[in-house]
N, C-alpha and C positions, 0 to 999 in steps of 0.2 A: 697551915701553910698552903698557898695556892699552887696549882699545877703550873709548870713552866712549858714554854714552847722551845723545842730544840730544832733549829733549822740546820739541816745537813746539806752542804753544797759539795757535790762530787762531780767527777768527770775526768777525762784524760788531761795530761799536761797541755797547756796553751789553749784551753777551751774557755778562757776568760773567767774562771771561777773567782779569782781574787778580786777583780774589778767588780763583779756582781756582788760578792760578799760585802765589800766596803760600801757599795751603794745601798744595799739593804740595811746594813748596820746604821748608816746615817739616817735613812728614811724612817726606820722604826726605833731608833735610839737603843740599839742592842749591842752588847759586847760581841766582838768579832775575833775569833781565834783561828789562825790558819797555820798549817804545818811549816810552810816555807819561811815565814817570818821567825818562827821559833828556831828553825834549823839555822838560819842566818845568825841569830844571836849566839847559838852554840859555836858556829864557825868563828865568830869574833872572839869568843872567850877561849875556845879550845884549839883553834887553828884549823886549817884545812890542808888536805893532802891529795888524796886520790879517790877513785870511785868506791873502793871498799870502805874507806873512812866516811864518805858521803852517805853510803847506805847505812852505816852504823848510826850516824847522827840522825838519819831519817827515822830509824826505829826509836831513838831517844825522843825525837820531836813528837812522834805519835803518842808516846807514853806521857809526855808533858801536856800535850793537847787534851788527852782524856782526863788527866789530873785536873787541869784548869776547868774543863767542862763540868766535871763532877763537883768542883768547889762552887760553881754557880748553881747547878741543879740542886745541890744540897740545901741551899737557902731559897729555893723557889724562883730563881732568876731565869728568864728566857735568854737565849743566846744563839749565835750562829757559829758553826764550825765549818771549815773548808779544807779540803785536800782531795787528792785522787784516791779516795778510799777504795779498798778492795773488799768485796763481800766476804771472801774466805778468811781474811785477816781481821776485819773490823766489825762486821755485823754483830757478832756475839758480844763484843765489848759494848756496843750501843744497846743491845737487848738487855744486858746485865744492868746498865744504868737505868734503862726504862723500867725494869722490874723493881729496882731499888727506890727510884724517885718518882715514877709514874708520870713522866713528862709526856707531852703531846709531841710527836715527831712529824716533821715535814721534810721530805728529801727533794732537793732540786738537782736534777741531772743535767749538766751542761754537755752538749755534743756539738760537733763541728764536722764538716766534710773532711774526710781523711787527708786529702792532698793539701787542703787549706791549713789544717793543723800542723802537718809536717813542715810546710813552708814557714809558718809562724815560729815553730820550734827552731828551725835552721836559722831564721833571721835573728831570733833572740840569742842563739848561741854565737852567731857571727858578730853581733853587736856587743856582746858581753854585757847585756842588760841586767843580769843577775849576779849575785855574789859568785866569785870564781870557785868557791867550794862546791857548788852544784856540779861542777865539771861537765857542763852541757855539751861541750865538743866531743867528749867521750860517750856521754849518755845517749846521744842521738842515735848512734848505731844500735845500741841495746834496745832502745824504745821505738825504733822506726816501725816495726810491725804493729805495736799497740797504737801508735799515733795514726797510722793509716786507717785503723778502724774508726777513728773519730768519736768513739763513744765507749762507755763502760757499762757493765751490768749494774742494775739497781742493787742496793744493799739487801733487798728482799726482807725488810723488817716488818712488813704489814702496815706501813704508814703511808700517808698520801705522797705520791711522787709527781712532781711537776718537771717536765722536760723542756729545756730551752735550747733552741738551735742558735749557736753563736757564730755561725758562718758569716753572717752579715749583721753587724752590730745594730744597724739602723732598723732592722725588722724585728727586734726582740719585743715581745708583747709584755711590757712591764705592767700595764694596766691590769691584765688578768692575773699576773703573779702577785701584785700588791693586793688585789682583791682577795685572793686565796689566803694570804698571810693575815690581812685584816680580819677576815672571817674567823680564822683560828684564834687570833688574839681576843676577839670579842667573845668567843665561846668560853675562853678561859676566865674571862672576867665575870661570867654569870655565877 
């Protein structure tokens, strides 16, 4: 069985991770698994209530995401996973999968100027662009300090890390990103 490439897209909320993930999935014909879409399926099936319920379904969504990722890695398939991964909570889970399946990892860290990301989150909450189960109107107060940072720490897994500034979508260097991914995929084919 050949090695697989696991592309991990991370960063704070509203750093445009999902848009990037979908773009990469289409460009490289890879499965794309993201936490919020899983969470919204759970909201639709189990209902939605308040912030504690949303947090509980977040935990379940991560469990399902890692389950789906493992099912792909087990058969040697490359894929993309996306969320606001936390090194303290998720790095070891990725390392355990790496030890078990020997994938090649590539981490993409999305970051944005703090005030820009805070405005994006407020706009998204005000417009109700996401499933109401995310309770964004409540969550914004809880996350405002994290959002103002505009970035998260790398997972620290000893894999290549590519940082993208998504403050201005028009300045994203897709050429360099695609080149990095193509290089990794071609190395796996050898």
